C-alpha positions as CSV (number, residue, x, y, z in Angstrom):
1,M,-2.9,1.1,24.0
2,C,-5.8,-1.2,23.5
3,N,-7.0,-3.1,26.5
4,S,-6.5,-6.9,26.7
5,S,-10.3,-7.5,26.7
6,G,-10.7,-5.7,23.4
7,R,-7.6,-7.4,22.0
8,S,-8.9,-10.9,22.9
9,K,-12.3,-10.3,21.5
10,R,-10.8,-9.0,18.3
11,T,-8.6,-12.1,18.1
12,A,-11.6,-14.4,18.7
13,F,-13.4,-12.6,15.8
14,V,-10.4,-13.0,13.5
15,N,-9.9,-16.7,14.3
16,V,-13.5,-17.6,13.9
17,L,-13.6,-15.8,10.6
18,L,-10.4,-17.5,9.5
19,S,-11.7,-20.9,10.4
20,F,-14.9,-20.2,8.5
21,A,-13.1,-19.0,5.4
22,L,-10.5,-21.7,5.3
23,I,-13.2,-24.4,4.9
24,F,-13.8,-22.9,1.5
25,V,-10.1,-22.3,0.7
26,W,-9.6,-26.0,0.6
27,G,-12.6,-26.7,-1.6
28,A,-15.5,-27.6,0.6
29,Q,-19.0,-26.6,-0.3
30,A,-21.2,-24.1,1.4
31,N,-23.5,-26.7,3.0
32,V,-20.7,-28.0,5.2
33,V,-20.8,-24.7,7.2
34,S,-23.3,-25.0,9.9
35,L,-25.7,-22.3,10.9
36,Q,-24.1,-22.3,14.3
37,N,-20.8,-21.3,12.8
38,K,-22.3,-18.5,10.8
39,L,-24.2,-17.2,13.8
40,A,-21.0,-17.4,15.9
41,L,-19.3,-15.3,13.2
42,D,-22.0,-12.7,13.3
43,Q,-21.9,-12.6,17.1
44,V,-18.2,-12.1,17.4
45,S,-18.3,-9.3,14.7
46,T,-20.7,-7.3,16.9
47,Y,-18.7,-7.4,20.1
48,E,-18.9,-4.1,21.8
49,G,-15.5,-4.5,23.3
50,I,-13.8,-4.3,19.9
51,E,-12.4,-0.8,19.2
52,S,-14.3,1.1,16.6
53,N,-11.5,1.4,14.1
54,S,-10.7,-2.3,14.6
55,A,-14.3,-3.3,14.0
56,T,-14.6,-1.2,10.9
57,L,-11.5,-2.7,9.3
58,L,-12.2,-6.3,10.3
59,V,-15.9,-6.3,9.5
60,K,-15.2,-4.9,6.0
61,M,-12.8,-7.8,5.5
62,Q,-15.4,-10.2,6.8
63,S,-17.9,-8.9,4.2
64,A,-15.3,-9.2,1.4
65,I,-14.3,-12.8,2.4
66,L,-17.9,-13.9,2.6
67,N,-18.7,-12.4,-0.8
68,H,-15.8,-14.2,-2.4
69,L,-16.8,-17.4,-0.6
70,H,-20.3,-17.1,-2.2
71,I,-18.7,-16.4,-5.6
72,K,-16.5,-19.5,-5.2
73,D,-19.4,-21.7,-4.2
74,A,-21.3,-20.5,-7.3
75,G,-18.5,-21.7,-9.5
76,G,-16.2,-18.7,-9.6
77,W,-15.9,-16.3,-12.6
78,G,-14.1,-18.5,-15.2
79,T,-11.3,-17.4,-17.5
80,L,-11.6,-14.8,-20.2
81,E,-10.1,-15.8,-23.5
82,L,-10.2,-12.6,-25.5
83,S,-9.2,-12.5,-29.1
84,R,-8.3,-8.8,-29.0
85,I,-7.8,-5.7,-26.8
86,L,-11.2,-4.4,-25.9
87,K,-12.1,-0.7,-25.7
88,K,-15.1,1.6,-26.0
89,N,-17.5,1.0,-28.9
90,D,-16.4,-2.7,-29.4
91,V,-19.2,-5.2,-29.8
92,G,-19.5,-9.0,-29.8
93,I,-19.0,-12.2,-27.9
94,D,-15.8,-10.9,-26.3
95,V,-17.7,-8.0,-24.8
96,H,-20.3,-10.4,-23.5
97,Q,-17.7,-12.4,-21.7
98,L,-16.1,-9.2,-20.3
99,I,-19.4,-7.9,-18.9
100,T,-20.3,-11.2,-17.4
101,R,-16.9,-11.2,-15.6
102,L,-17.3,-7.6,-14.4
103,A,-20.8,-8.4,-13.1
104,A,-19.4,-11.3,-11.0
105,T,-17.5,-8.9,-8.8
106,N,-20.2,-6.1,-9.0
107,D,-17.9,-3.8,-11.0
108,I,-20.9,-3.3,-13.2
109,N,-24.6,-3.3,-12.4
110,F,-27.2,-5.1,-14.4
111,N,-26.7,-5.0,-18.1
112,E,-28.9,-6.6,-20.7
113,C,-25.8,-8.2,-22.2
114,V,-25.4,-10.4,-19.2
115,I,-28.6,-12.4,-20.0
116,A,-27.9,-12.6,-23.7
117,E,-27.2,-15.9,-25.3
118,P,-23.5,-16.0,-26.4
119,N,-24.4,-17.9,-29.6
120,S,-27.1,-15.4,-30.6
121,F,-24.7,-12.8,-31.8
122,T,-24.6,-11.8,-35.5
123,R,-23.2,-8.8,-37.3
124,K,-26.7,-7.3,-37.5
125,N,-28.0,-8.5,-34.2
126,H,-26.0,-8.0,-31.1
127,R,-26.8,-6.8,-27.6
128,C,-23.3,-6.5,-26.1
129,V,-21.7,-3.1,-26.6
130,F,-18.6,-1.7,-24.9
131,D,-20.4,1.5,-24.0
132,R,-19.6,4.2,-21.4
133,H,-21.1,2.0,-18.6
134,V,-18.7,-0.8,-19.5
135,E,-15.8,1.6,-19.7
136,T,-16.6,3.0,-16.3
137,A,-16.8,-0.6,-14.9
138,V,-13.4,-1.4,-16.4
139,K,-11.9,1.7,-14.9
140,R,-13.4,0.8,-11.5
141,F,-11.8,-2.7,-11.8
142,Q,-8.5,-1.2,-12.8
143,Q,-8.6,1.3,-9.9
144,R,-9.3,-1.6,-7.4
145,H,-6.3,-3.5,-8.7
146,G,-3.8,-0.7,-9.0
147,L,-3.6,-0.8,-12.8
148,K,-3.4,2.1,-15.3
149,V,-6.9,3.5,-15.3
150,D,-7.7,3.9,-19.0
151,G,-10.8,1.9,-19.5
152,I,-9.0,-0.4,-22.0
153,V,-8.8,-4.2,-21.5
154,G,-5.2,-4.9,-22.5
155,P,-2.9,-7.7,-21.3
156,E,-2.3,-6.4,-17.8
157,T,-6.0,-5.9,-17.1
158,L,-6.8,-9.2,-18.6
159,T,-4.3,-10.9,-16.4
160,Q,-5.9,-9.5,-13.3
161,L,-9.4,-10.3,-14.5
162,N,-8.3,-14.0,-14.9
163,V,-6.9,-14.4,-11.3
164,P,-9.1,-17.2,-9.9
165,V,-11.5,-16.4,-7.1
166,E,-9.7,-19.1,-5.0
167,Q,-6.5,-17.1,-5.2
168,R,-8.2,-13.9,-4.3
169,L,-9.8,-15.6,-1.3
170,K,-6.5,-16.8,0.0
171,Q,-5.0,-13.3,-0.5
172,L,-7.9,-11.9,1.6
173,V,-7.3,-14.5,4.4
174,V,-3.6,-13.7,4.5
175,N,-4.2,-10.0,4.8
176,L,-7.0,-10.4,7.3
177,N,-4.4,-11.7,9.6
178,R,-2.1,-8.7,8.9
179,I,-4.9,-6.2,9.4
180,S,-5.9,-7.9,12.7
181,A,-2.5,-7.0,14.1
182,F,-2.5,-3.4,12.7
183,P,-1.0,-1.2,15.4
184,G,-3.0,1.8,14.2
185,I,-6.2,0.2,15.2
186,S,-5.9,1.8,18.7
187,D,-4.7,5.2,17.5
188,E,-7.1,8.1,17.4
189,E,-4.9,10.0,14.9
190,Y,-2.2,8.4,12.7
191,V,-0.5,8.2,9.3
192,Y,-0.2,5.0,7.5
193,V,1.5,4.0,4.2
194,N,0.3,0.8,2.4
195,I,3.5,-0.2,0.6
196,P,2.0,-2.3,-2.3
197,E,-0.7,0.3,-2.8
198,F,1.8,3.2,-3.1
199,R,-0.5,5.3,-0.9
200,L,-0.2,7.4,2.3
201,R,-3.2,8.3,4.4
202,Y,-3.7,10.6,7.3
203,V,-6.5,9.3,9.6
204,D,-8.2,11.5,12.3
205,R,-10.8,9.9,14.5
206,G,-11.6,7.2,12.0
207,T,-11.9,9.5,9.0
208,V,-9.4,9.6,6.2
209,R,-8.4,13.3,6.0
210,L,-5.7,13.0,3.4
211,K,-4.7,10.5,0.7
212,N,-1.5,10.8,-1.3
213,K,0.4,8.8,-3.9
214,V,3.8,7.7,-2.8
215,V,6.9,6.1,-4.2
216,V,8.4,3.2,-2.1
217,G,11.6,1.2,-2.2
218,K,12.7,-1.0,-5.1
219,P,12.4,-4.8,-4.6
220,Y,16.1,-4.9,-3.8
221,W,15.8,-1.7,-1.6
222,Q,12.6,-2.6,0.2
223,T,10.7,-0.2,2.4
224,P,10.3,-2.1,5.7
225,S,7.0,-2.7,7.6
226,M,7.3,-0.8,10.8
227,S,5.6,1.5,13.3
228,D,7.0,4.7,14.8
229,V,6.0,8.3,15.5
230,I,6.6,11.4,13.5
231,E,8.4,13.8,15.8
232,K,9.3,16.6,13.4
233,F,9.4,17.9,9.9
234,V,12.1,19.9,8.1
235,I,11.3,22.5,5.4
236,N,14.0,23.1,2.8
237,P,16.0,20.2,4.1
238,T,19.6,19.3,3.2
239,W,20.2,15.6,2.2
240,K,22.6,13.6,4.4
241,I,23.7,11.2,1.8
242,P,23.9,7.6,3.0
243,L,27.3,5.9,3.0
244,S,26.1,3.3,0.5
245,I,25.0,5.9,-2.0
246,A,28.2,8.1,-1.4
247,T,30.5,5.2,-2.1
248,K,28.7,3.1,-4.7
249,E,27.0,5.8,-6.8
250,I,28.6,9.2,-6.2
251,A,32.3,8.2,-5.9
252,P,32.4,6.7,-9.5
253,K,30.8,9.9,-10.9
254,A,33.4,12.1,-9.0
255,A,36.2,10.0,-10.4
256,K,35.1,10.8,-13.9
257,D,34.3,14.5,-13.4
258,P,36.5,16.7,-11.1
259,D,33.7,19.4,-11.1
260,Y,31.0,16.9,-10.0
261,F,30.5,18.2,-6.5
262,E,30.2,21.8,-7.6
263,K,27.6,20.9,-10.3
264,A,25.7,18.7,-7.8
265,D,25.8,21.3,-5.0
266,I,27.2,18.7,-2.6
267,E,29.6,19.5,0.4
268,I,32.1,17.1,1.9
269,R,32.0,17.5,5.7
270,K,34.9,16.3,7.8
271,D,33.8,14.6,11.0
272,S,30.0,14.5,10.8
273,Y,27.0,15.5,8.8
274,V,26.7,18.7,10.9
275,D,30.3,19.6,10.9
276,T,31.1,23.1,9.6
277,E,34.5,22.1,8.4
278,T,34.5,21.0,4.8
279,I,37.0,19.1,2.6
280,D,38.1,20.0,-0.9
281,P,37.0,17.1,-3.2
282,N,40.2,17.4,-5.1
283,Q,42.1,16.2,-2.0
284,I,40.4,12.8,-2.3
285,N,41.4,10.0,-4.7
286,W,37.9,9.0,-5.8
287,Q,39.1,6.0,-7.8
288,E,40.3,4.3,-4.6
289,V,37.0,4.7,-2.7
290,T,35.4,1.3,-2.2
291,P,31.8,0.5,-1.1
292,Y,31.1,1.5,2.6
293,D,34.7,2.6,3.1
294,F,34.8,6.4,3.4
295,D,35.8,8.7,6.2
296,Y,33.8,11.8,5.3
297,F,30.2,12.9,5.1
298,L,28.4,14.1,2.0
299,V,25.6,16.6,2.3
300,K,23.6,18.0,-0.6
301,R,22.5,21.6,0.0
302,A,18.8,22.6,0.0
303,G,17.4,23.6,-3.4
304,E,15.4,22.6,-6.4
305,E,17.6,19.7,-7.3
306,N,17.7,18.2,-3.7
307,P,16.2,14.7,-4.0
308,L,14.3,15.4,-0.7
309,G,12.6,18.3,-2.3
310,E,11.1,21.0,0.0
311,I,10.1,19.0,3.1
312,K,10.8,15.8,4.9
313,Y,9.1,14.1,7.9
314,L,11.3,12.4,10.5
315,F,10.4,9.4,12.7
316,P,13.8,8.2,14.1
317,N,14.4,4.5,13.3
318,K,17.3,2.3,12.8
319,E,16.5,1.8,9.1
320,A,16.8,5.6,8.5
321,I,13.4,5.6,6.7
322,Y,11.5,8.8,6.3
323,V,8.8,10.5,4.2
324,H,9.9,13.3,1.9
325,D,9.2,15.5,-1.2
326,T,10.9,14.8,-4.5
327,P,11.7,16.8,-7.7
328,A,11.0,13.7,-9.7
329,K,7.2,14.2,-10.0
330,N,6.8,12.1,-13.1
331,W,6.9,9.0,-11.0
332,F,3.5,9.7,-9.6
333,E,1.9,9.3,-13.0
334,R,2.9,5.6,-13.0
335,P,0.7,2.8,-11.5
336,L,3.8,0.9,-10.2
337,R,6.0,3.1,-8.0
338,A,8.7,1.0,-6.4
339,A,11.7,3.1,-7.3
340,S,13.4,4.5,-4.2
341,H,16.2,3.4,-1.9
342,G,13.6,2.5,0.8
343,C,12.4,6.0,1.9
344,I,9.0,7.2,0.9
345,R,8.5,10.0,-1.6
346,M,5.2,11.8,-1.4
347,E,3.3,13.5,-4.3
348,Q,1.9,16.5,-2.4
349,P,4.3,16.6,0.6
350,F,3.1,19.8,2.2
351,S,-0.4,18.6,2.4
352,L,0.4,16.4,5.4
353,A,1.9,19.3,7.4
354,Q,-1.0,21.4,6.4
355,S,-3.6,18.8,7.3
356,I,-2.0,18.3,10.7
357,A,-2.0,22.0,11.4
358,R,-5.5,22.4,10.1
359,H,-7.0,19.6,12.1
360,T,-5.3,20.8,15.3
361,N,-6.5,24.4,14.8
362,R,-3.0,25.8,14.3
363,Q,-3.5,28.5,11.7
364,K,-0.4,30.3,12.8
365,L,1.6,27.2,12.0
366,L,0.1,27.1,8.5
367,D,1.2,30.6,7.9
368,T,4.7,30.0,9.2
369,I,5.1,26.9,7.0
370,E,4.5,28.9,3.9
371,E,6.7,31.7,4.9
372,V,9.7,29.4,5.6
373,R,9.0,27.5,2.3
374,Q,9.2,30.7,0.3
375,S,12.4,31.9,2.2
376,G,14.5,28.9,1.1
377,K,16.0,28.6,4.6
378,T,16.2,25.3,6.4
379,Q,14.0,25.1,9.5
380,T,12.8,22.2,11.7
381,F,9.3,22.1,13.2
382,Y,8.7,19.8,16.2
383,L,5.2,18.4,16.7
384,E,3.6,19.2,20.1
385,K,2.2,15.6,20.1
386,P,4.2,13.0,18.1
387,L,2.0,11.5,15.4
388,P,2.0,7.7,15.0
389,I,3.0,6.4,11.6
390,H,2.6,2.8,10.3
391,L,4.2,1.3,7.2
392,V,2.1,-1.7,6.4
393,Y,2.1,-4.4,3.7
394,W,-1.5,-5.2,2.6
395,T,-2.0,-6.8,-0.8
396,A,-5.8,-7.1,-0.2
397,W,-8.0,-4.8,1.9
398,V,-11.3,-2.9,1.8
399,D,-10.8,0.9,1.6
400,E,-12.6,3.9,3.0
401,T,-15.0,3.8,0.1
402,D,-15.9,0.2,0.8
403,Q,-14.1,-1.1,-2.4
404,V,-12.3,-4.4,-2.2
405,N,-8.7,-3.8,-3.4
406,F,-6.0,-6.2,-4.5
407,R,-2.4,-5.4,-5.3
408,R,0.7,-7.1,-6.7
409,D,3.0,-8.7,-4.1
410,I,5.9,-6.5,-5.1
411,Y,8.3,-7.8,-2.4
412,D,7.1,-11.4,-2.5
413,R,6.0,-11.2,1.2
414,D,2.8,-13.3,0.5
415,S,4.6,-16.4,-0.6
416,A,5.4,-17.9,2.9
417,P,1.9,-17.4,4.4
418,L,0.2,-18.6,1.2
419,A,2.4,-21.7,1.2
420,K,1.0,-22.5,4.7
421,L,-2.5,-22.1,3.4
422,E,-1.8,-24.3,0.5
423,A,-0.5,-27.0,2.9
424,G,-4.0,-27.7,4.0
425,P,-6.0,-27.8,7.2
426,E,-3.7,-30.3,8.9
427,I,-0.9,-27.8,8.8
428,Y,-3.1,-24.8,9.5
429,S,-4.6,-26.4,12.6
430,N,-1.3,-26.0,14.2
431,F,-1.5,-22.2,13.8
432,I,-5.1,-21.4,14.7
433,N,-6.9,-21.6,18.0
434,P,-10.2,-19.7,18.6
435,L,-9.2,-19.4,22.3
436,A,-5.7,-18.1,21.6
437,N,-4.6,-14.7,22.7
438,E,-2.9,-13.8,19.5
439,P,-3.9,-13.8,15.8
440,A,-3.1,-16.9,13.7
441,D,0.6,-17.3,12.9
442,L,1.0,-17.5,9.2
443,G,4.7,-16.9,9.0
444,N,5.4,-13.4,10.5
445,I,2.8,-11.9,8.2
446,Q,1.5,-9.5,10.9
447,N,4.5,-7.3,10.2
448,G,4.5,-8.0,6.5
449,N,7.9,-9.8,6.7
């Protein structure tokens, strides 16, 4: 638990920064910000009472917001109107415009093309070439925005390049408020999943020890924002099929194929998921099963076709959300990975258990994990110390490599807080108070709702 002094100082820092940023959000120029305000911002950001993880996250956001404020005050980065898809070895005015745009956000360092006159290009005399440096810069931009990293400027990359700096600034402000309330700030060791980023991280004493791709819930099966603790993990798990899936997806298949349950390796258990008494599927009229109306319990046996794969991590919660393996590895090759029923599929699922064991000096546990994995038997491992896990919804943040990241608002959770920002300072003044004990209320955004 963080102490109240640290929390209040962190809140003061956030609110001063929000006040500073929002002057620019509504279009004022840099000279309206007094030197005293800027000094106050610097002073709050160096409070010794702010926890180290908190300070790191928030100061990085401070730097990102200030940088985007300077870009906005300088006129922004304009709109690219490219006449074609751009790729390596292309030349011409389009490439000049692209490089100028990439330079505005420091995705590319100095390039002689930036200082070239656009009207000076001819077929025989050009200085703008889409070379390997430009390709690297495009890939860096694509990485920061969660796009397919191919170094080609196609429609999706162009769309993100043309998002105005004003919109990016507002996105940063909204997410600053979310990050200020991040529960993991006071944890020494924790796991967190950033839902719009489709990534899981394991953090130990401020250092990211593990980073994995994940698949999250579909827009109509959203993964919730929440905090809990991982209490155990199960190797070679069975799948306790939820009632919704049993009645809405499996029952229609069983009605068409009397051998479905044998082919799918699914048991029907009588009174509970752990009941040893099973029911013959032929005793049930599957055509009469209606959504959420079913008296039995479906369990898929452990094996290669089990949708939970070889391991799952459990943190008991009312939403029945957990992290697990998956046989559908092809999903991890896609940049957009909102495809589950709400649970979180992990690309390299054993890496988390191995990292936990390794960083707690439990070599014997590492050996046992591999033995059980190879045996095919189902076994549960309880953590000696429950590990905090946080499911967050950040569409803008600064990562562990100091790169400013933006992501699509896949669940439309930014709309409400952005609407309050759009309403202007008169509305916002009701939600921010530098002396308040809590971060600014921008519409339940702390929990990503």
